[in-house]
DRENMAR-416874 format. One record per residue (C-alpha): residue in three letters; x, y, z. Coordinates in steps of 0.2 Angstrom, whole numbers, padded with zeros to 4 digits, always signed. Layout:
BEGIN
alaXYZ...
END
This chain:
BEGIN
met-0047-0268-0135gly-0037-0282-0142gln-0049-0283-0157arg-0047-0263-0160ala-0027-0265-0158val-0027-0279-0172arg-0038-0269-0183ser-0029-0253-0181arg-0013-0261-0190arg-0023-0265-0206thr-0020-0255-0222leu-0031-0240-0221phe-0037-0238-0237glu-0039-0220-0245arg-0033-0212-0230glu-0017-0207-0239gly-0022-0188-0238glu-0026-0189-0220leu-0011-0200-0215ala-0001-0187-0224ala-0007-0173-0214ala-0005-0182-0200asp+0015-0186-0204glu+0017-0166-0209ala+0011-0162-0192leu+0022-0175-0182asn+0037-0172-0193glu+0036-0153-0187leu+0031-0158-0171thr+0046-0169-0167gly+0057-0157-0178leu+0061-0169-0193arg+0065-0160-0207glu+0054-0165-0223asp+0069-0176-0232gly+0068-0185-0214asn+0086-0181-0211glu+0092-0173-0195pro+0080-0165-0183ser+0080-0146-0180glu+0078-0138-0164arg+0059-0131-0168his+0046-0141-0162arg+0029-0134-0168gly+0012-0141-0162ala-0004-0142-0171leu-0023-0146-0171leu-0027-0160-0181ala-0047-0165-0181phe-0055-0179-0190ala-0073-0178-0194gly-0085-0191-0199arg-0102-0201-0195ala-0102-0217-0186gly-0091-0231-0191ile-0080-0222-0205gly-0064-0226-0198lys-0058-0211-0186thr-0054-0222-0172thr-0042-0233-0184leu-0034-0218-0190leu-0031-0210-0172ala-0023-0227-0168glu-0012-0227-0184val-0006-0209-0178arg-0004-0214-0161arg+0008-0228-0167arg+0017-0217-0179ala+0020-0205-0164ala+0026-0216-0154ala+0039-0223-0167gln+0045-0205-0167gly+0049-0204-0149cys+0033-0194-0144thr+0023-0195-0127val+0006-0199-0131leu-0009-0195-0120ser-0025-0202-0126ala-0044-0201-0120arg-0060-0205-0127gly-0079-0199-0124gly-0090-0212-0120asp-0110-0211-0122gln-0114-0215-0105glu-0100-0204-0097gln-0106-0188-0104gly-0112-0182-0088val-0096-0187-0077ala-0087-0170-0075phe-0068-0171-0079his-0068-0186-0086val-0060-0185-0102ala-0047-0173-0093arg-0044-0187-0080gln-0041-0199-0094leu-0027-0188-0102leu-0018-0180-0086gln-0022-0194-0071pro-0010-0207-0079gln+0004-0193-0080leu+0003-0187-0062ala-0005-0201-0053gly+0009-0211-0048ile+0020-0197-0040ala+0022-0196-0021glu+0011-0182-0013ala+0025-0171-0008glu+0031-0171-0025leu+0015-0169-0033arg+0012-0153-0021ala+0029-0147-0029gln+0028-0151-0045leu+0010-0142-0047gly+0013-0127-0034ser+0000-0116-0031trp-0011-0126-0044tyr-0013-0142-0034ala-0026-0138-0023ile-0037-0130-0039val-0033-0145-0051gly-0030-0160-0040pro-0049-0162-0035ala-0055-0161-0054leu-0041-0174-0059gly-0045-0186-0045leu-0027-0183-0038cys-0032-0178-0021ala-0050-0174-0012pro-0057-0156-0012ser-0053-0144+0000glu-0066-0137+0013gly-0064-0119+0006ala-0073-0110-0009pro-0071-0120-0025pro-0062-0113-0038asp-0073-0103-0052gln-0073-0112-0071gln-0062-0101-0078gly-0048-0103-0063leu-0048-0122-0066arg-0047-0121-0084asp-0032-0111-0082gly-0024-0122-0070leu-0027-0137-0082asp-0019-0126-0096trp-0005-0124-0085val-0004-0143-0081leu-0006-0148-0099thr+0007-0135-0106his+0019-0139-0091leu+0019-0158-0096ala+0020-0154-0116val+0037-0143-0113gln+0042-0156-0099arg+0039-0171-0110ala+0041-0164-0128pro+0036-0168-0142met+0020-0175-0135leu+0004-0181-0145leu-0013-0179-0137val-0027-0189-0143leu-0047-0188-0141asp-0058-0200-0149asp-0077-0197-0149ala-0075-0179-0143his-0094-0177-0146trp-0096-0188-0132ala-0085-0178-0120asp-0090-0172-0104pro-0095-0153-0105glu-0081-0148-0093ser-0067-0157-0102leu-0072-0152-0120ser-0076-0134-0115trp-0057-0134-0109leu-0049-0142-0124ala-0057-0132-0135ala-0053-0115-0128phe-0035-0123-0125ala-0033-0129-0145pro-0029-0112-0153arg-0013-0113-0141val-0005-0129-0147glu+0005-0121-0161glu+0014-0112-0148leu+0019-0128-0140pro+0028-0146-0145leu+0009-0153-0145leu+0001-0161-0158leu-0018-0161-0153ala-0028-0175-0163val-0046-0176-0162ala-0060-0186-0169tyr-0078-0183-0169arg-0095-0184-0178pro-0100-0167-0186asp-0119-0169-0182glu-0118-0173-0165leu-0102-0160-0158pro-0109-0149-0146asp-0110-0130-0147his-0096-0128-0133ala-0083-0137-0145glu-0086-0127-0160ala-0068-0123-0161phe-0062-0140-0167arg-0073-0135-0183ser-0062-0121-0188leu-0044-0125-0185pro-0030-0113-0183gly-0013-0114-0194arg-0008-0124-0207ala-0024-0135-0205gly-0032-0125-0218gln-0045-0118-0207arg-0056-0134-0207pro-0057-0153-0201leu-0053-0167-0212asp-0069-0175-0218leu-0068-0194-0218glu-0079-0199-0234pro-0085-0218-0236leu-0073-0231-0246ser-0075-0234-0264ala-0079-0249-0271ala-0060-0252-0274ala-0056-0250-0259val-0069-0261-0250ala-0062-0273-0263gly-0044-0272-0257leu-0050-0273-0238val-0062-0289-0243arg-0046-0296-0251glu-0033-0293-0238asp-0044-0302-0225leu-0051-0317-0236gly-0038-0318-0249thr-0036-0315-0268gln-0050-0328-0272ala-0063-0315-0267asp-0069-0310-0286asp-0075-0294-0291val-0092-0297-0290phe-0092-0302-0273cys-0082-0288-0268arg-0093-0276-0277glu-0109-0284-0267cys-0098-0280-0251trp-0097-0263-0255ala-0114-0261-0259val-0122-0268-0243thr-0108-0258-0231ala-0111-0241-0241gly-0093-0241-0240asn-0093-0240-0222pro-0075-0246-0215phe-0083-0253-0200glu-0097-0263-0208ala-0084-0269-0220val-0073-0276-0208glu-0085-0284-0198leu-0094-0292-0213thr-0078-0301-0220ala-0077-0306-0200lys-0095-0315-0204val-0090-0321-0220arg-0074-0330-0213asp-0085-0338-0199arg-0099-0344-0210gly-0084-0353-0220leu-0093-0342-0234val-0083-0343-0251pro-0081-0325-0257thr-0088-0328-0274glu-0101-0324-0286glu-0111-0337-0281gly-0111-0333-0262ala-0113-0314-0266his-0133-0315-0263leu-0130-0320-0243leu-0120-0304-0240arg-0136-0293-0237asp-0141-0304-0223leu-0126-0306-0216ala-0121-0287-0216ala-0140-0284-0206ala-0132-0295-0192val-0118-0283-0191lys-0128-0268-0185gly-0144-0264-0176ser-0158-0277-0173gly-0146-0290-0183leu-0132-0288-0170ile-0147-0289-0157ala-0154-0307-0163arg-0135-0311-0164leu-0132-0306-0145glu-0149-0315-0139arg-0144-0332-0148leu-0127-0331-0135gly-0141-0336-0120thr-0148-0326-0106ser-0133-0324-0094thr-0121-0317-0108val-0136-0306-0113arg-0138-0298-0096phe-0119-0298-0095ala-0118-0288-0111trp-0131-0275-0105ala-0123-0274-0089cys-0108-0268-0098ala-0117-0255-0109val-0123-0248-0093leu-0106-0245-0087gly-0101-0237-0102thr-0081-0239-0106glu-0066-0246-0096ile-0076-0260-0088pro-0071-0270-0074pro-0076-0287-0076thr-0080-0289-0058leu-0091-0274-0057ala-0101-0279-0073ala-0103-0297-0065ala-0109-0287-0050val-0121-0276-0060ala-0128-0292-0071gly-0129-0302-0054leu-0118-0317-0061gly-0106-0327-0052ser-0088-0325-0056glu-0087-0341-0068glu-0103-0337-0077ala-0097-0319-0079ala-0081-0326-0088asp-0090-0337-0098ala-0101-0322-0103ala-0085-0311-0108asp-0078-0325-0118ala-0093-0328-0127leu-0095-0309-0130arg-0076-0308-0136gly-0079-0321-0148ala-0094-0314-0156arg-0083-0297-0159ile-0094-0287-0146leu-0081-0284-0132ala-0063-0284-0132gly-0050-0284-0118ala-0047-0294-0102asp-0041-0285-0085thr-0053-0271-0092leu-0067-0274-0105glu-0073-0261-0119phe-0085-0263-0133val-0077-0267-0149his-0085-0252-0156pro-0096-0238-0150leu-0110-0242-0163ile-0110-0258-0154ala-0112-0251-0138thr-0125-0240-0142ala-0136-0254-0151val-0134-0264-0135tyr-0139-0250-0124arg-0153-0246-0132ala-0159-0265-0134ile-0161-0264-0116pro-0180-0264-0111gly-0182-0247-0102ala-0188-0254-0085val-0172-0265-0085arg-0161-0252-0090val-0168-0242-0075ala-0166-0256-0064leu-0148-0260-0069his-0144-0241-0068gly-0150-0242-0050gln-0140-0260-0048ala-0124-0250-0054ala-0125-0235-0043trp-0126-0249-0028cys-0112-0258-0034val-0100-0242-0038ile-0105-0237-0021asn-0100-0253-0013glu-0085-0255-0023gly-0079-0239-0014leu-0078-0229-0030gly-0088-0216-0021pro-0104-0205-0026ser-0098-0195-0040ala-0095-0211-0050ala-0113-0217-0045ala-0121-0202-0048arg-0123-0203-0067his-0131-0221-0064leu-0144-0212-0051met-0147-0199-0064glu-0155-0213-0075thr-0167-0220-0062his-0186-0216-0059pro-0187-0205-0043glu-0194-0217-0029gly-0194-0206-0013asp-0179-0216-0008asn-0168-0204+0004trp-0153-0215+0002val-0152-0208-0016val-0156-0191-0011gln-0139-0191+0002gln-0130-0199-0015leu-0135-0185-0026arg-0130-0171-0012ala-0114-0180-0009ala-0110-0181-0027ala-0115-0163-0029arg-0104-0158-0015glu-0088-0166-0022thr-0092-0161-0039gln-0095-0142-0033arg-0079-0140-0024ala-0069-0148-0038gly-0075-0134-0050ala-0090-0143-0059pro-0105-0133-0053asp-0115-0138-0069ala-0114-0155-0064ala-0117-0152-0046arg-0133-0143-0051arg-0140-0158-0061tyr-0136-0169-0047leu-0145-0158-0034ala-0160-0156-0047arg-0164-0173-0050ala-0162-0176-0029leu-0176-0164-0028arg-0187-0173-0038glu-0183-0190-0029pro-0188-0180-0017pro-0180-0178-0001leu-0187-0180+0015leu-0198-0163+0020lys-0185-0157+0034glu-0171-0158+0020arg-0179-0149+0007ala-0174-0131+0011ala-0155-0139+0012val-0156-0146-0004leu-0164-0130-0011his-0150-0120-0005glu-0138-0131-0011leu-0145-0130-0027gly-0145-0111-0026cys-0127-0111-0021ala-0122-0122-0037ser-0132-0112-0049leu-0125-0096-0042leu-0112-0092-0056thr-0121-0099-0072glu-0139-0096-0068pro-0142-0082-0056ala-0160-0080-0060thr-0162-0099-0058thr-0154-0098-0040val-0166-0084-0032asn-0181-0095-0036his-0172-0109-0029leu-0167-0100-0013arg-0184-0090-0013ala-0192-0107-0013ala-0181-0115+0000leu-0186-0099+0013glu-0204-0105+0011glu-0200-0122+0018pro-0200-0127+0037ile-0183-0123+0041thr-0177-0131+0059asp-0159-0125+0057pro-0157-0104+0061glu-0139-0106+0054leu-0146-0114+0037arg-0160-0100+0037his-0146-0086+0039asn-0135-0094+0026ile-0150-0094+0013val-0153-0076+0016tyr-0135-0071+0014arg-0134-0082-0003leu-0150-0074-0009ser-0145-0057-0006gln-0129-0060-0014val-0135-0067-0029leu-0149-0053-0030ala-0135-0040-0028his-0123-0047-0041ser-0139-0047-0053asp-0140-0028-0051arg-0155-0031-0040leu-0147-0020-0026ala-0164-0015-0019glu-0171-0032-0019ala-0157-0038-0009ser-0156-0024+0004glu-0175-0028+0007thr-0171-0046+0009leu-0159-0043+0023ala-0170-0031+0030arg-0186-0042+0032glu-0173-0055+0042ile-0166-0042+0052arg-0183-0038+0061val-0185-0057+0064thr-0168-0062+0069gly-0166-0065+0089asp-0147-0068+0089ala-0139-0050+0091arg-0123-0057+0083val-0131-0064+0066arg-0142-0047+0066leu-0126-0037+0066arg-0119-0047+0052met-0135-0045+0042gln-0135-0027+0044ser-0117-0026+0038glu-0122-0036+0024gln-0136-0023+0021phe-0125-0007+0023met-0113-0015+0009trp-0127-0018-0003asp-0135+0000+0001ala-0117+0008-0002phe-0118+0001-0020arg-0137+0006-0025ala-0139+0021-0035asp-0158+0021-0031glu-0156+0022-0011pro-0171+0032-0006asp-0162+0041+0011ser-0142+0037+0010pro-0139+0052+0022ala-0149+0043+0035arg-0140+0027+0032ser-0124+0035+0033arg-0128+0042+0050arg-0135+0023+0056leu-0117+0016+0049ala-0107+0031+0057arg-0115+0027+0074leu-0114+0009+0074ala-0096+0009+0067asp-0089+0021+0082arg-0098+0009+0095leu-0088-0007+0088thr-0070-0012+0092gly-0067-0023+0077arg-0066-0039+0087asp-0072-0050+0074leu-0072-0050+0054thr-0093-0045+0054glu-0086-0029+0065arg-0071-0025+0054tyr-0083-0026+0037val-0095-0014+0046ile-0080-0002+0050gly-0071-0004+0033leu-0091+0001+0027arg-0089+0016+0036ala-0072+0021+0030trp-0078+0019+0013asp-0094+0029+0017ala-0084+0043+0023thr-0072+0043+0008leu-0088+0044-0003arg-0096+0057+0007gly-0081+0069+0006glu-0077+0069+0025pro-0060+0074+0028ala-0047+0059+0023his-0040+0058+0040val-0056+0052+0045ala-0059+0039+0032leu-0040+0035+0035his-0044+0032+0053his-0059+0019+0050ala-0047+0011+0035glu-0035+0008+0048arg-0046+0003+0061ala-0054-0010+0049leu-0036-0018+0043ala-0031-0021+0062gly-0038-0037+0063gly-0035-0043+0046phe-0047-0051+0033arg-0044-0059+0016trp-0051-0055+0001ala-0056-0074-0004glu-0067-0077+0012ala-0078-0093+0008asp-0094-0085+0013arg-0092-0067+0010gly-0091-0056-0001phe-0073-0047-0007glu-0082-0029-0009val-0077-0023+0008pro-0060-0027+0008val-0059-0017-0010leu-0067-0002-0003val-0055-0002+0010ala-0041-0001-0002leu-0048+0009-0013thr-0050+0022+0003phe-0031+0024+0005met-0030+0028-0014tyr-0043+0042-0013ala-0032+0049+0001asp-0017+0049-0008arg-0010+0034-0002pro-0009+0024-0017gly+0006+0011-0011arg-0005+0006+0003thr-0017+0001-0009glu-0006-0006-0021glu+0002-0019-0006leu-0017-0023-0003phe-0022-0026-0020ala-0007-0037-0023ala-0012-0049-0008gly-0030-0048-0012ile-0025-0053-0031ala-0014-0067-0024asp-0029-0073-0014phe-0039-0074-0028glu-0026-0083-0037ser-0022-0096-0025gln-0041-0101-0023gly-0044-0103-0040trp-0055-0088-0045his-0049-0081-0062gly-0066-0075-0068ala-0076-0061-0062his-0065-0059-0045leu-0048-0057-0054ser-0056-0046-0067phe-0061-0034-0054gly-0043-0035-0045tyr-0034-0032-0061thr-0046-0019-0067leu-0045-0009-0051leu-0026-0011-0050gly-0025-0003-0067tyr-0038+0012-0060val-0024+0014-0046arg-0009+0016-0058tyr-0020+0027-0068arg-0021+0038-0054arg-0003+0037-0049gly-0001+0043-0068arg+0008+0027-0074leu-0004+0025-0090ala+0006+0012-0099glu+0003+0000-0083ala-0013+0005-0080glu-0018+0001-0098asp-0010-0016-0096phe-0018-0021-0082ala-0036-0014-0087arg-0035-0023-0105ala-0031-0041-0092gly-0046-0036-0082leu-0056-0033-0098arg-0052-0048-0106leu-0058-0057-0090ala-0073-0047-0090glu-0078-0052-0107arg-0078-0072-0102val-0089-0067-0088gly-0102-0057-0101ala-0108-0041-0107lys-0115-0028-0095thr-0111-0037-0080pro-0105-0026-0066val-0086-0031-0070his-0088-0029-0088trp-0094-0011-0084tyr-0081-0006-0072ala-0068-0014-0085val-0074-0004-0100gly-0075+0012-0089val-0057+0012-0082ile-0049+0008-0099ile-0059+0022-0107glu-0052+0034-0095ile-0035+0028-0097leu-0036+0031-0116leu-0041+0048-0114ala-0028+0052-0104arg-0017+0045-0114gly-0024+0056-0128arg-0031+0041-0138val-0048+0048-0140thr-0054+0039-0155glu-0047+0023-0148ala-0058+0026-0133ala-0073+0029-0143gln-0071+0014-0152ile-0071+0004-0136gly-0087+0012-0131glu-0096+0008-0147asp-0089-0011-0145his-0094-0013-0129ala-0111-0003-0131phe-0104+0009-0117gly-0120+0021-0114ala-0138+0021-0107pro-0145+0012-0098phe-0132+0012-0085pro-0132-0001-0070ala-0142+0002-0055ala-0125-0002-0045val-0113+0012-0041thr-0096+0010-0050phe-0078+0016-0048pro-0077+0026-0059asp-0094+0030-0062val-0099+0025-0078gln-0110+0039-0083thr-0098+0051-0078val-0085+0044-0088his-0096+0042-0102gly-0100+0060-0101glu-0081+0063-0101leu-0080+0053-0117leu-0093+0063-0125leu-0083+0080-0119ala-0067+0074-0128arg-0076+0071-0145gly-0083+0088-0143leu-0100+0084-0139thr-0102+0097-0127lys-0122+0097-0125glu-0123+0079-0126ala-0110+0079-0112ala-0117+0092-0101ala-0134+0082-0101glu-0124+0066-0096leu-0114+0075-0082glu-0130+0084-0075ala-0140+0068-0073ala-0126+0060-0065gly-0125+0074-0052arg-0144+0072-0049arg-0142+0054-0047leu-0127+0056-0033asp-0129+0073-0026pro-0146+0068-0016arg-0137+0054-0010gly-0124+0064-0001met-0109+0057-0013arg-0100+0073-0015asn-0083+0069-0018pro-0075+0075-0032ser-0059+0064-0030trp-0071+0049-0030cys-0081+0054-0044pro-0077+0071-0054trp-0094+0073-0063gln-0094+0093-0057leu-0075+0096-0065his-0080+0088-0082leu-0098+0098-0081ala-0090+0115-0077arg-0078+0111-0094ala-0095+0106-0104glu-0104+0123-0098arg-0089+0135-0101his-0095+0139-0120asp-0113+0141-0119ala-0114+0146-0098pro-0096+0151-0094glu-0104+0158-0077arg-0113+0144-0072ala-0096+0134-0076val-0086+0145-0063ala-0101+0140-0051thr-0100+0123-0054ala-0079+0122-0054leu-0080+0132-0037glu-0091+0122-0029ala-0080+0105-0033val-0065+0117-0025his-0075+0119-0009arg-0079+0100-0010ala-0061+0096-0014arg-0055+0106+0002gln-0066+0097+0014phe-0059+0081+0010gly-0041+0088+0009ala-0032+0076-0002pro-0020+0087-0012ser-0024+0076-0028ala-0042+0080-0025val-0039+0099-0021gly-0026+0100-0036gln-0037+0091-0050ala-0052+0104-0044leu-0042+0120-0045arg-0036+0114-0062ala-0054+0112-0069ala-0057+0129-0059ala-0043+0137-0070asp-0050+0130-0087val-0065+0139-0084ser-0058+0155-0079ser-0048+0168-0086gly-0033+0180-0084ser-0025+0182-0066ala-0038+0171-0059arg-0034+0158-0070val-0015+0159-0067lys-0019+0159-0049phe-0030+0144-0049leu-0016+0134-0059glu-0002+0140-0048glu-0010+0132-0033ser-0015+0117-0043val+0004+0114-0045ser+0007+0117-0027his-0006+0104-0021leu-0002+0091-0035glu+0017+0092-0033arg+0012+0084-0014ser+0001+0071-0020pro+0005+0055-0031ala-0006+0060-0046ala+0009+0061-0058tyr-0003+0064-0072glu-0014+0077-0064leu+0003+0087-0062ala+0007+0085-0080cys-0009+0093-0086ala-0007+0107-0072leu+0011+0109-0076val+0007+0110-0096ala-0008+0121-0093leu+0001+0134-0083gly+0017+0135-0095thr+0005+0137-0110glu-0004+0153-0098leu+0012+0160-0093arg+0018+0159-0111arg+0003+0169-0117ser+0003+0181-0104gly+0021+0185-0108ser+0030+0176-0096pro+0044+0166-0106lys+0056+0160-0093glu+0044+0155-0081ala+0033+0146-0094ala+0049+0137-0101glu+0051+0129-0084his+0034+0124-0081leu+0032+0117-0100tyr+0049+0108-0099arg+0044+0100-0082gly+0027+0095-0089leu+0033+0088-0104asp+0044+0077-0096ala+0030+0072-0083ala+0019+0068-0097met+0033+0057-0106gln+0035+0047-0090cys+0017+0044-0088gly+0014+0039-0105ala+0002+0053-0109asp+0006+0055-0127gly-0007+0068-0132leu-0002+0079-0117gly+0016+0078-0123asp+0012+0083-0140glu+0002+0098-0133ala+0018+0103-0123arg+0029+0103-0138ala+0017+0112-0147glu+0019+0127-0135leu+0037+0125-0133ala+0039+0126-0152ala+0027+0141-0151ala+0038+0149-0140gly+0053+0146-0148leu+0059+0136-0134arg+0066+0120-0144pro+0076+0108-0135arg+0095+0113-0140arg+0111+0105-0140leu+0120+0108-0123his+0140+0112-0120ser+0148+0101-0107thr+0151+0117-0097glu+0133+0119-0095thr+0131+0104-0083asp+0142+0111-0071thr+0128+0122-0064leu+0118+0106-0058thr+0121+0100-0042ala+0126+0082-0037pro+0108+0075-0034glu+0103+0084-0050arg+0116+0078-0060ala+0115+0060-0054ala+0096+0061-0058ala+0100+0068-0075ala+0113+0054-0079leu+0101+0040-0075thr+0088+0049-0084ala+0099+0051-0100arg+0102+0032-0100gly+0084+0029-0102arg+0077+0027-0083thr+0061+0030-0078thr+0057+0042-0064thr+0051+0027-0055glu+0069+0019-0057val+0079+0034-0053ala+0071+0035-0036ala+0075+0017-0033glu+0093+0020-0038leu+0095+0036-0029gly+0085+0029-0013thr+0071+0044-0014glu+0054+0046-0019glu+0047+0047-0037pro+0040+0066-0033ala+0059+0071-0027val+0066+0065-0043val+0051+0074-0053arg+0058+0092-0044leu+0076+0086-0047leu+0073+0085-0064ser+0062+0100-0067ala+0078+0110-0060val+0088+0102-0071tyr+0077+0106-0086arg+0075+0122-0081lys+0095+0126-0078leu+0098+0118-0096gly+0084+0124-0105thr+0082+0108-0113asp+0071+0092-0109arg+0073+0076-0109ala+0078+0071-0127gly+0090+0087-0127leu+0097+0080-0109ala+0101+0063-0117ala+0109+0070-0132ala+0120+0081-0121leu+0124+0069-0108gly+0126+0053-0118arg+0144+0059-0122gln+0148+0063-0108thr+0155+0054-0092val+0145+0060-0076arg+0152+0058-0059
END
């Protein structure tokens, strides 16, 4: 460490361009003007990357950047990847962040980190992992983002240095690479150095830099002959002649590390730096690296060599006492060895040892005989445990040992896997458990290890997880609870891999042999759930009858019973039973409560119960449950698929309420999260389907089609049932694009898939409504029959939104007085529902039909109401349609005389005044202390009395004082 510090103060030859880039970045970070005068308040961050081969001077350059940053008052965070520590999860993240937080009292730290404490604390070594479910990797990255952002703002300006990034652990490096594009928005300069040929794929972001860095890293080149001459003369004096200096350049190929080490060798040997001694340089250069370095090390004595080997095994930041224990040396003998290695410029530091350069560490490690190296790693693992550093610190050493059937090794690796898994590093846990399996474990523990391995692989390698869990079931298992947990997990991963039939069959086999009634009920509830999502279930009506009989007998005394009752509520919704029946069971399920982030349960049933309220026209209750559920996900650190489902379906709820702009925001947030999870996953299907429906409602057909094309939204569709049903959404998209025959074929296929399963509720899946519209040109009679069947089903369900929506579809395929009758009844139902967008559609359609049938006064009332409702919803396409109809009828908005507002009642005047000031109907309802549908009716009366629309109202009332 001391040696490297000395070298960092050397003149940096031929690095003027790199230092200029660093100075520019530091000046913008600290707010200094280019002339170095008074600082501005603007602190602009950047990413600065230096790339080059080993020994090219990256570390020295970073040290100079650190020195200059500290001189300008920057907070400096630094870390370094290590060849031996690559497998230690969050090793680099801990180096960076732990020193900034470790000295804070626990209470203060909890207050400072807030809800992130339990998520990032274990990863950073600030607290022990909790017993609950671990955060997902995206949630943990979000937490680390928050911590670093908070520190950067709180302690600005800040420099973050990462040396040897190519050796950083995957968890830390993936996080920093994803964070790097954000640094320009923060008072944070991120300086990274790496060997380009060794940089892993998940750190590609460092190769293409944002902003003023020129879209590429700064590549460090070897020094020229002149630069090496300057370096030699700086170290050895001006008496070094040209021939000697040029030979130094030739034997080192301009590598700065080798040139510095060579001059040190010349000085140690007392060699005169002139032409006469130049022929000796080649042998001296050979001693700097490779076999020459090892030969030099061996001349220091056996104890010193063994101490160096122990240090190479331990890696970086080496405690001398630990190195002595691994080497098997006494304290005095170890101290002598350390002194000798410092004198030979192999090690540096006192309280903590470090190799002078990674090249030396690598050479020493590779020189250790294979059997000795394995033994030293085993000794290091034992010493680490003995020092109280824990199984996670020992695990990387155990990974380097040979399997010998040692149960102690198995137990340490399992313990390390539990720690890293709970800290949010499942990949590291998977590596530890795979190694434990090769040890191998005792026969009676093999199933448990396979189960743990399957759980660790769940999110990253589902196919591998299935293999591990099935293998676990084939092992002798004496603990019934372990067997049940394996079955639960296996069915879960099969279901999430779109293998729902296998998930159901796995549970069915276990149900037949399980003697415990409560366990059997739990398995039945899981089977009912996966069957509810199966599009290929052979006898769905029979399953529904069994579920109904079972749910009616249960009281909801525990979570399993409430899950069964919740599934009964959802089944009633899908099948179109009366809405009050579905609501009754939903309330029963909620009576005892259940969280969305239960450690050993899926979140599916709580979501289904919440959606039951939405389809039954109680979206407010749905949003309450979603708010609590999403908060549950976030507090647990589940920011991947779980949070994507939450945001996507919350967007769908807003869409059903007619709040299309808000719905689009939520759905796009869900889609961004889904894209992280992966294409063609269930969460991705949901997100794309919802965003397409919202865009179609907003009248942006071209954009919806582009989204579908970008995300390959089409056949083959998933085996799982989704909401909205993706095949139906695809048919709706085809219909909106004018491809009626293709749309009809797609929608008929959706009907053939859903109808035999008894999924008859058009509120949940309106395939019949869109099919009727697709059929009306080529088969008008069939279109009417299809629509009327949908109306019949909607009336059975009974929710006003479902009936109103179905009646509007019937009107679309009817004509004459029947069309008007259907539309009037549709409006009547939709006015009693929360479906604001559907109401706007029905009003515009009714106004259009009345205008064409010669009823201009009634047409004006409905068109103005429909226009305002469309604008409130954000349905721009529908608004344009309403304006076109108003223009065709000569009903354009007109200026009002002040006396005309005297016809308004007090509530109408209040609503009109707030609307004229730009308030939405939601905001007006809140200010007036009433419901949103009542506000819509008030404004409809205003527009009817004044003969204007929202824009005309604002123009008229904007000049008046409205009491």
